[in-house]
Structure formats: C-alpha cells, structure tokens
Steps between C-alpha positions, in 0.01 A plus 500: 500500500595418155552119451604489867823691434637697795842667526677509835790725601702441825710776641674465840480822712695446821348205683193519291395376159296730273287277273315645197234303317389635158210386277626596147161505350372784722833642621375463849783476758490422878785512736547295823779515748622177659764387732820421305508142657146416374496237226473636137193279445326661811580849375355424151180361655446797709563742206281295268216493763522889520509532126192278463323699760579826332387383158182361644396837644249706313537882509243644741225693329559883476350707784230743400611867529427649838263796511580784733231727632 
C-alpha cells in the first residue's frame, strides 16, 4: 500500500452495506458486505484486513504441464 493510502466506498444495498477498499498504488480492490447497522469503523476494519490479506498473498507457482499417455 502506497504511504498507507486506502480508498473506501460505501454503498447501501437493501439492508446490507457494500464496502470496497482500494489500494491506489496497485489498483487492488476487495469487497465486503456488512449489515447496514454495523459501525462504519467496523466495516472499514474488516475491509482493510481483507485488503491486507490479499496484498500479502503471493501468486502460486505455475503448475507444470500435464503429460498424457
């Protein structure tokens, strides 16, 4: 994450809140769905944790091609 900057977007969908967290440096985005009555801070914490987890993951090594007999 660049300089700790994260963008959040909150969109209410019925009785749920769709929260997007975006790292502008990598254009990585995660989405979480939370109850509309959850606190904004709690929603941000969950989205931030998911974004950190996603950014911390390393792509798995490519699988060797399978040989068929």
